[in-house]
PyMOL CGO cylinders between C-alpha atoms (Angstrom):
from pymol import cmd
from pymol.cgo import CYLINDER

trace = [
    CYLINDER, -50.14, -74.84, -60.19, -51.01, -72.75, -57.14, 0.3, 1, 1, 1, 1, 1, 1,
    CYLINDER, -51.01, -72.75, -57.14, -51.36, -74.78, -53.95, 0.3, 1, 1, 1, 1, 1, 1,
    CYLINDER, -51.36, -74.78, -53.95, -54.58, -74.18, -52.02, 0.3, 1, 1, 1, 1, 1, 1,
    CYLINDER, -54.58, -74.18, -52.02, -54.29, -74.29, -48.23, 0.3, 1, 1, 1, 1, 1, 1,
    CYLINDER, -54.29, -74.29, -48.23, -57.09, -75.84, -46.25, 0.3, 1, 1, 1, 1, 1, 1,
    CYLINDER, -57.09, -75.84, -46.25, -58.71, -74.01, -43.36, 0.3, 1, 1, 1, 1, 1, 1,
    CYLINDER, -58.71, -74.01, -43.36, -57.07, -76.42, -40.90, 0.3, 1, 1, 1, 1, 1, 1,
    CYLINDER, -57.07, -76.42, -40.90, -53.64, -75.86, -42.43, 0.3, 1, 1, 1, 1, 1, 1,
    CYLINDER, -53.64, -75.86, -42.43, -54.06, -72.07, -42.15, 0.3, 1, 1, 1, 1, 1, 1,
    CYLINDER, -54.06, -72.07, -42.15, -55.13, -72.40, -38.51, 0.3, 1, 1, 1, 1, 1, 1,
    CYLINDER, -55.13, -72.40, -38.51, -52.05, -74.53, -37.76, 0.3, 1, 1, 1, 1, 1, 1,
    CYLINDER, -52.05, -74.53, -37.76, -49.77, -71.94, -39.35, 0.3, 1, 1, 1, 1, 1, 1,
    CYLINDER, -49.77, -71.94, -39.35, -51.46, -69.21, -37.33, 0.3, 1, 1, 1, 1, 1, 1,
    CYLINDER, -51.46, -69.21, -37.33, -51.07, -71.16, -34.07, 0.3, 1, 1, 1, 1, 1, 1,
    CYLINDER, -51.07, -71.16, -34.07, -47.38, -71.85, -34.71, 0.3, 1, 1, 1, 1, 1, 1,
    CYLINDER, -47.38, -71.85, -34.71, -46.70, -68.13, -35.30, 0.3, 1, 1, 1, 1, 1, 1,
    CYLINDER, -46.70, -68.13, -35.30, -48.51, -66.88, -32.17, 0.3, 1, 1, 1, 1, 1, 1,
    CYLINDER, -48.51, -66.88, -32.17, -46.14, -65.35, -29.67, 0.3, 1, 1, 1, 1, 1, 1,
    CYLINDER, -46.14, -65.35, -29.67, -43.25, -65.21, -32.14, 0.3, 1, 1, 1, 1, 1, 1,
    CYLINDER, -43.25, -65.21, -32.14, -41.37, -61.95, -31.96, 0.3, 1, 1, 1, 1, 1, 1,
    CYLINDER, -41.37, -61.95, -31.96, -40.22, -60.48, -35.28, 0.3, 1, 1, 1, 1, 1, 1,
    CYLINDER, -40.22, -60.48, -35.28, -36.52, -59.93, -35.86, 0.3, 1, 1, 1, 1, 1, 1,
    CYLINDER, -36.52, -59.93, -35.86, -36.95, -56.11, -35.96, 0.3, 1, 1, 1, 1, 1, 1,
    CYLINDER, -36.95, -56.11, -35.96, -39.43, -55.85, -33.06, 0.3, 1, 1, 1, 1, 1, 1,
    CYLINDER, -39.43, -55.85, -33.06, -38.34, -52.99, -30.82, 0.3, 1, 1, 1, 1, 1, 1,
    CYLINDER, -38.34, -52.99, -30.82, -35.39, -52.14, -33.08, 0.3, 1, 1, 1, 1, 1, 1,
    CYLINDER, -35.39, -52.14, -33.08, -34.95, -49.54, -35.75, 0.3, 1, 1, 1, 1, 1, 1,
    CYLINDER, -34.95, -49.54, -35.75, -34.03, -50.77, -39.22, 0.3, 1, 1, 1, 1, 1, 1,
    CYLINDER, -34.03, -50.77, -39.22, -30.84, -49.24, -40.63, 0.3, 1, 1, 1, 1, 1, 1,
    CYLINDER, -30.84, -49.24, -40.63, -31.45, -46.35, -43.02, 0.3, 1, 1, 1, 1, 1, 1,
    CYLINDER, -31.45, -46.35, -43.02, -29.80, -48.18, -45.93, 0.3, 1, 1, 1, 1, 1, 1,
    CYLINDER, -29.80, -48.18, -45.93, -32.11, -51.18, -45.44, 0.3, 1, 1, 1, 1, 1, 1,
    CYLINDER, -32.11, -51.18, -45.44, -35.20, -48.97, -45.54, 0.3, 1, 1, 1, 1, 1, 1,
    CYLINDER, -35.20, -48.97, -45.54, -34.09, -47.30, -48.75, 0.3, 1, 1, 1, 1, 1, 1,
    CYLINDER, -34.09, -47.30, -48.75, -33.02, -50.59, -50.38, 0.3, 1, 1, 1, 1, 1, 1,
    CYLINDER, -33.02, -50.59, -50.38, -36.46, -51.95, -49.57, 0.3, 1, 1, 1, 1, 1, 1,
    CYLINDER, -36.46, -51.95, -49.57, -38.07, -48.91, -51.20, 0.3, 1, 1, 1, 1, 1, 1,
    CYLINDER, -38.07, -48.91, -51.20, -35.80, -49.22, -54.24, 0.3, 1, 1, 1, 1, 1, 1,
    CYLINDER, -35.80, -49.22, -54.24, -36.88, -52.85, -54.65, 0.3, 1, 1, 1, 1, 1, 1,
    CYLINDER, -36.88, -52.85, -54.65, -40.59, -52.14, -54.37, 0.3, 1, 1, 1, 1, 1, 1,
    CYLINDER, -40.59, -52.14, -54.37, -41.09, -49.03, -56.50, 0.3, 1, 1, 1, 1, 1, 1,
    CYLINDER, -41.09, -49.03, -56.50, -41.63, -49.64, -60.19, 0.3, 1, 1, 1, 1, 1, 1,
    CYLINDER, -41.63, -49.64, -60.19, -38.98, -47.16, -61.29, 0.3, 1, 1, 1, 1, 1, 1,
    CYLINDER, -38.98, -47.16, -61.29, -35.30, -47.98, -61.77, 0.3, 1, 1, 1, 1, 1, 1,
    CYLINDER, -35.30, -47.98, -61.77, -33.60, -45.41, -59.57, 0.3, 1, 1, 1, 1, 1, 1,
    CYLINDER, -33.60, -45.41, -59.57, -30.16, -45.84, -58.00, 0.3, 1, 1, 1, 1, 1, 1,
    CYLINDER, -30.16, -45.84, -58.00, -29.94, -46.25, -54.25, 0.3, 1, 1, 1, 1, 1, 1,
    CYLINDER, -29.94, -46.25, -54.25, -27.64, -43.23, -53.89, 0.3, 1, 1, 1, 1, 1, 1,
    CYLINDER, -27.64, -43.23, -53.89, -30.31, -41.10, -55.61, 0.3, 1, 1, 1, 1, 1, 1,
    CYLINDER, -30.31, -41.10, -55.61, -32.93, -42.19, -53.06, 0.3, 1, 1, 1, 1, 1, 1,
    CYLINDER, -32.93, -42.19, -53.06, -30.53, -41.64, -50.15, 0.3, 1, 1, 1, 1, 1, 1,
    CYLINDER, -30.53, -41.64, -50.15, -30.31, -37.91, -50.91, 0.3, 1, 1, 1, 1, 1, 1,
    CYLINDER, -30.31, -37.91, -50.91, -33.80, -37.55, -49.38, 0.3, 1, 1, 1, 1, 1, 1,
    CYLINDER, -33.80, -37.55, -49.38, -33.75, -37.60, -45.57, 0.3, 1, 1, 1, 1, 1, 1,
    CYLINDER, -33.75, -37.60, -45.57, -37.40, -38.41, -44.94, 0.3, 1, 1, 1, 1, 1, 1,
    CYLINDER, -37.40, -38.41, -44.94, -38.36, -41.85, -46.26, 0.3, 1, 1, 1, 1, 1, 1,
    CYLINDER, -38.36, -41.85, -46.26, -41.94, -41.44, -45.01, 0.3, 1, 1, 1, 1, 1, 1,
    CYLINDER, -41.94, -41.44, -45.01, -42.33, -38.36, -47.19, 0.3, 1, 1, 1, 1, 1, 1,
    CYLINDER, -42.33, -38.36, -47.19, -40.98, -40.35, -50.16, 0.3, 1, 1, 1, 1, 1, 1,
    CYLINDER, -40.98, -40.35, -50.16, -43.51, -43.09, -49.43, 0.3, 1, 1, 1, 1, 1, 1,
    CYLINDER, -43.51, -43.09, -49.43, -46.29, -40.51, -49.42, 0.3, 1, 1, 1, 1, 1, 1,
    CYLINDER, -46.29, -40.51, -49.42, -45.15, -39.16, -52.79, 0.3, 1, 1, 1, 1, 1, 1,
    CYLINDER, -45.15, -39.16, -52.79, -45.06, -42.71, -54.18, 0.3, 1, 1, 1, 1, 1, 1,
    CYLINDER, -45.06, -42.71, -54.18, -48.56, -43.51, -52.91, 0.3, 1, 1, 1, 1, 1, 1,
    CYLINDER, -48.56, -43.51, -52.91, -49.91, -40.38, -54.56, 0.3, 1, 1, 1, 1, 1, 1,
    CYLINDER, -49.91, -40.38, -54.56, -49.01, -41.64, -58.04, 0.3, 1, 1, 1, 1, 1, 1,
    CYLINDER, -49.01, -41.64, -58.04, -49.75, -45.32, -57.43, 0.3, 1, 1, 1, 1, 1, 1,
    CYLINDER, -49.75, -45.32, -57.43, -53.35, -45.65, -56.25, 0.3, 1, 1, 1, 1, 1, 1,
    CYLINDER, -53.35, -45.65, -56.25, -55.01, -49.05, -56.56, 0.3, 1, 1, 1, 1, 1, 1,
    CYLINDER, -55.01, -49.05, -56.56, -57.32, -48.16, -59.42, 0.3, 1, 1, 1, 1, 1, 1,
    CYLINDER, -57.32, -48.16, -59.42, -55.13, -46.01, -61.68, 0.3, 1, 1, 1, 1, 1, 1,
    CYLINDER, -55.13, -46.01, -61.68, -51.36, -45.83, -62.00, 0.3, 1, 1, 1, 1, 1, 1,
    CYLINDER, -51.36, -45.83, -62.00, -49.65, -42.90, -63.60, 0.3, 1, 1, 1, 1, 1, 1,
    CYLINDER, -49.65, -42.90, -63.60, -48.19, -44.21, -66.86, 0.3, 1, 1, 1, 1, 1, 1,
    CYLINDER, -48.19, -44.21, -66.86, -44.85, -42.46, -66.64, 0.3, 1, 1, 1, 1, 1, 1,
    CYLINDER, -44.85, -42.46, -66.64, -41.16, -43.31, -66.90, 0.3, 1, 1, 1, 1, 1, 1,
    CYLINDER, -41.16, -43.31, -66.90, -38.22, -43.12, -64.51, 0.3, 1, 1, 1, 1, 1, 1,
    CYLINDER, -38.22, -43.12, -64.51, -37.12, -39.69, -65.79, 0.3, 1, 1, 1, 1, 1, 1,
    CYLINDER, -37.12, -39.69, -65.79, -40.58, -38.27, -65.03, 0.3, 1, 1, 1, 1, 1, 1,
    CYLINDER, -40.58, -38.27, -65.03, -40.57, -39.94, -61.59, 0.3, 1, 1, 1, 1, 1, 1,
    CYLINDER, -40.57, -39.94, -61.59, -37.23, -38.37, -60.63, 0.3, 1, 1, 1, 1, 1, 1,
    CYLINDER, -37.23, -38.37, -60.63, -38.42, -34.93, -61.73, 0.3, 1, 1, 1, 1, 1, 1,
    CYLINDER, -38.42, -34.93, -61.73, -41.67, -35.46, -59.80, 0.3, 1, 1, 1, 1, 1, 1,
    CYLINDER, -41.67, -35.46, -59.80, -39.86, -36.30, -56.55, 0.3, 1, 1, 1, 1, 1, 1,
    CYLINDER, -39.86, -36.30, -56.55, -37.41, -33.42, -56.99, 0.3, 1, 1, 1, 1, 1, 1,
    CYLINDER, -37.41, -33.42, -56.99, -40.28, -30.99, -57.61, 0.3, 1, 1, 1, 1, 1, 1,
    CYLINDER, -40.28, -30.99, -57.61, -42.62, -32.01, -54.80, 0.3, 1, 1, 1, 1, 1, 1,
    CYLINDER, -42.62, -32.01, -54.80, -40.26, -33.20, -52.03, 0.3, 1, 1, 1, 1, 1, 1,
    CYLINDER, -40.26, -33.20, -52.03, -39.57, -29.56, -51.07, 0.3, 1, 1, 1, 1, 1, 1,
    CYLINDER, -39.57, -29.56, -51.07, -42.77, -28.04, -52.47, 0.3, 1, 1, 1, 1, 1, 1,
    CYLINDER, -42.77, -28.04, -52.47, -44.36, -25.65, -49.95, 0.3, 1, 1, 1, 1, 1, 1,
    CYLINDER, -44.36, -25.65, -49.95, -47.96, -26.66, -50.66, 0.3, 1, 1, 1, 1, 1, 1,
    CYLINDER, -47.96, -26.66, -50.66, -47.16, -30.38, -50.41, 0.3, 1, 1, 1, 1, 1, 1,
    CYLINDER, -47.16, -30.38, -50.41, -45.15, -29.91, -47.21, 0.3, 1, 1, 1, 1, 1, 1,
    CYLINDER, -45.15, -29.91, -47.21, -47.89, -27.83, -45.56, 0.3, 1, 1, 1, 1, 1, 1,
    CYLINDER, -47.89, -27.83, -45.56, -50.51, -30.50, -46.30, 0.3, 1, 1, 1, 1, 1, 1,
    CYLINDER, -50.51, -30.50, -46.30, -48.13, -33.32, -45.33, 0.3, 1, 1, 1, 1, 1, 1,
    CYLINDER, -48.13, -33.32, -45.33, -47.25, -31.62, -42.01, 0.3, 1, 1, 1, 1, 1, 1,
    CYLINDER, -47.25, -31.62, -42.01, -50.93, -31.09, -41.11, 0.3, 1, 1, 1, 1, 1, 1,
    CYLINDER, -50.93, -31.09, -41.11, -51.67, -34.73, -41.95, 0.3, 1, 1, 1, 1, 1, 1,
    CYLINDER, -51.67, -34.73, -41.95, -48.75, -35.93, -39.79, 0.3, 1, 1, 1, 1, 1, 1,
    CYLINDER, -48.75, -35.93, -39.79, -49.83, -33.66, -36.91, 0.3, 1, 1, 1, 1, 1, 1,
    CYLINDER, -49.83, -33.66, -36.91, -53.14, -35.53, -36.89, 0.3, 1, 1, 1, 1, 1, 1,
    CYLINDER, -53.14, -35.53, -36.89, -51.30, -38.83, -36.62, 0.3, 1, 1, 1, 1, 1, 1,
    CYLINDER, -51.30, -38.83, -36.62, -52.14, -39.84, -40.22, 0.3, 1, 1, 1, 1, 1, 1,
    CYLINDER, -52.14, -39.84, -40.22, -55.59, -40.80, -38.95, 0.3, 1, 1, 1, 1, 1, 1,
    CYLINDER, -55.59, -40.80, -38.95, -57.64, -38.16, -40.73, 0.3, 1, 1, 1, 1, 1, 1,
    CYLINDER, -57.64, -38.16, -40.73, -58.00, -39.34, -44.32, 0.3, 1, 1, 1, 1, 1, 1,
    CYLINDER, -58.00, -39.34, -44.32, -59.56, -36.00, -45.26, 0.3, 1, 1, 1, 1, 1, 1,
    CYLINDER, -59.56, -36.00, -45.26, -56.19, -34.29, -44.62, 0.3, 1, 1, 1, 1, 1, 1,
    CYLINDER, -56.19, -34.29, -44.62, -54.12, -36.87, -46.54, 0.3, 1, 1, 1, 1, 1, 1,
    CYLINDER, -54.12, -36.87, -46.54, -52.03, -35.35, -49.35, 0.3, 1, 1, 1, 1, 1, 1,
    CYLINDER, -52.03, -35.35, -49.35, -53.28, -36.33, -52.82, 0.3, 1, 1, 1, 1, 1, 1,
    CYLINDER, -53.28, -36.33, -52.82, -52.14, -35.40, -56.29, 0.3, 1, 1, 1, 1, 1, 1,
    CYLINDER, -52.14, -35.40, -56.29, -54.46, -33.22, -58.33, 0.3, 1, 1, 1, 1, 1, 1,
    CYLINDER, -54.46, -33.22, -58.33, -54.53, -32.24, -61.98, 0.3, 1, 1, 1, 1, 1, 1,
    CYLINDER, -54.53, -32.24, -61.98, -54.81, -28.45, -62.20, 0.3, 1, 1, 1, 1, 1, 1,
    CYLINDER, -54.81, -28.45, -62.20, -56.43, -28.83, -65.61, 0.3, 1, 1, 1, 1, 1, 1,
    CYLINDER, -56.43, -28.83, -65.61, -58.44, -32.07, -65.14, 0.3, 1, 1, 1, 1, 1, 1,
    CYLINDER, -58.44, -32.07, -65.14, -57.73, -35.06, -67.37, 0.3, 1, 1, 1, 1, 1, 1,
    CYLINDER, -57.73, -35.06, -67.37, -61.46, -35.08, -68.19, 0.3, 1, 1, 1, 1, 1, 1,
    CYLINDER, -61.46, -35.08, -68.19, -60.94, -31.61, -69.69, 0.3, 1, 1, 1, 1, 1, 1,
    CYLINDER, -60.94, -31.61, -69.69, -57.85, -32.58, -71.74, 0.3, 1, 1, 1, 1, 1, 1,
    CYLINDER, -57.85, -32.58, -71.74, -55.34, -32.21, -68.88, 0.3, 1, 1, 1, 1, 1, 1,
    CYLINDER, -55.34, -32.21, -68.88, -52.22, -34.37, -68.77, 0.3, 1, 1, 1, 1, 1, 1,
    CYLINDER, -52.22, -34.37, -68.77, -49.63, -35.74, -66.34, 0.3, 1, 1, 1, 1, 1, 1,
    CYLINDER, -49.63, -35.74, -66.34, -47.02, -33.07, -67.01, 0.3, 1, 1, 1, 1, 1, 1,
    CYLINDER, -47.02, -33.07, -67.01, -45.53, -31.79, -63.77, 0.3, 1, 1, 1, 1, 1, 1,
    CYLINDER, -45.53, -31.79, -63.77, -46.67, -28.25, -64.53, 0.3, 1, 1, 1, 1, 1, 1,
    CYLINDER, -46.67, -28.25, -64.53, -50.28, -29.57, -64.46, 0.3, 1, 1, 1, 1, 1, 1,
    CYLINDER, -50.28, -29.57, -64.46, -49.96, -31.25, -61.05, 0.3, 1, 1, 1, 1, 1, 1,
    CYLINDER, -49.96, -31.25, -61.05, -50.39, -29.95, -57.51, 0.3, 1, 1, 1, 1, 1, 1,
    CYLINDER, -50.39, -29.95, -57.51, -51.05, -31.44, -54.09, 0.3, 1, 1, 1, 1, 1, 1,
    CYLINDER, -51.05, -31.44, -54.09, -54.35, -30.94, -52.29, 0.3, 1, 1, 1, 1, 1, 1,
    CYLINDER, -54.35, -30.94, -52.29, -55.86, -32.56, -49.22, 0.3, 1, 1, 1, 1, 1, 1,
    CYLINDER, -55.86, -32.56, -49.22, -58.01, -35.59, -49.99, 0.3, 1, 1, 1, 1, 1, 1,
    CYLINDER, -58.01, -35.59, -49.99, -61.11, -33.60, -49.07, 0.3, 1, 1, 1, 1, 1, 1,
    CYLINDER, -61.11, -33.60, -49.07, -60.30, -30.63, -51.31, 0.3, 1, 1, 1, 1, 1, 1,
    CYLINDER, -60.30, -30.63, -51.31, -59.35, -32.92, -54.18, 0.3, 1, 1, 1, 1, 1, 1,
    CYLINDER, -59.35, -32.92, -54.18, -62.70, -34.74, -53.94, 0.3, 1, 1, 1, 1, 1, 1,
    CYLINDER, -62.70, -34.74, -53.94, -64.60, -31.46, -53.73, 0.3, 1, 1, 1, 1, 1, 1,
    CYLINDER, -64.60, -31.46, -53.73, -62.74, -29.95, -56.70, 0.3, 1, 1, 1, 1, 1, 1,
    CYLINDER, -62.74, -29.95, -56.70, -63.50, -33.05, -58.78, 0.3, 1, 1, 1, 1, 1, 1,
    CYLINDER, -63.50, -33.05, -58.78, -63.17, -32.14, -62.48, 0.3, 1, 1, 1, 1, 1, 1,
    CYLINDER, -63.17, -32.14, -62.48, -63.36, -28.36, -62.12, 0.3, 1, 1, 1, 1, 1, 1,
    CYLINDER, -63.36, -28.36, -62.12, -60.71, -26.26, -63.81, 0.3, 1, 1, 1, 1, 1, 1,
    CYLINDER, -60.71, -26.26, -63.81, -58.57, -24.38, -61.29, 0.3, 1, 1, 1, 1, 1, 1,
    CYLINDER, -58.57, -24.38, -61.29, -60.09, -20.98, -62.18, 0.3, 1, 1, 1, 1, 1, 1,
    CYLINDER, -60.09, -20.98, -62.18, -63.61, -22.22, -61.38, 0.3, 1, 1, 1, 1, 1, 1,
    CYLINDER, -63.61, -22.22, -61.38, -62.40, -23.94, -58.20, 0.3, 1, 1, 1, 1, 1, 1,
    CYLINDER, -62.40, -23.94, -58.20, -60.59, -20.81, -56.93, 0.3, 1, 1, 1, 1, 1, 1,
    CYLINDER, -60.59, -20.81, -56.93, -63.73, -18.71, -57.47, 0.3, 1, 1, 1, 1, 1, 1,
    CYLINDER, -63.73, -18.71, -57.47, -65.85, -21.30, -55.67, 0.3, 1, 1, 1, 1, 1, 1,
    CYLINDER, -65.85, -21.30, -55.67, -63.43, -21.36, -52.72, 0.3, 1, 1, 1, 1, 1, 1,
    CYLINDER, -63.43, -21.36, -52.72, -63.52, -17.56, -52.44, 0.3, 1, 1, 1, 1, 1, 1,
    CYLINDER, -63.52, -17.56, -52.44, -67.33, -17.63, -52.26, 0.3, 1, 1, 1, 1, 1, 1,
    CYLINDER, -67.33, -17.63, -52.26, -67.79, -20.94, -50.41, 0.3, 1, 1, 1, 1, 1, 1,
    CYLINDER, -67.79, -20.94, -50.41, -69.92, -19.32, -47.69, 0.3, 1, 1, 1, 1, 1, 1,
    CYLINDER, -69.92, -19.32, -47.69, -72.55, -18.62, -50.37, 0.3, 1, 1, 1, 1, 1, 1,
    CYLINDER, -72.55, -18.62, -50.37, -72.92, -22.36, -50.98, 0.3, 1, 1, 1, 1, 1, 1,
    CYLINDER, -72.92, -22.36, -50.98, -73.14, -23.50, -47.36, 0.3, 1, 1, 1, 1, 1, 1,
    CYLINDER, -73.14, -23.50, -47.36, -76.09, -23.26, -44.98, 0.3, 1, 1, 1, 1, 1, 1,
]
cmd.load_cgo(trace, "trace")
């Protein structure tokens, strides 16, 4: 049975923790610890040495977030996940979007990298890597369920649709 804390009990816990300095405050966690933590928290069974081949853990986190949103998870296996990371970690389009997002301090959600289905799932698209690309959050929302051919034409003539 789950124990329910009273409001007073929560306040007491909060008071006792005030002013406490975390063990890693002001220090940098060792690289191995960061990657072990990631290995523990992702839902795929990948070896630590496989993760360690990627220098930028923040980029890996971004790739993981793209396929694990709160509302829908990609239903894929570990083999697919490894191929996904290998494909997009050095992908030019992903890296351009990721760099622009970082340059803004990760504060502009409209620039955040998001995964997009080239042929939308609503139009019989699937999760195969050849059907995936990265777009900014804004472009992904604007594209919605348009096939890529329609979206490209719209982008070329966007001035016609704006006041």
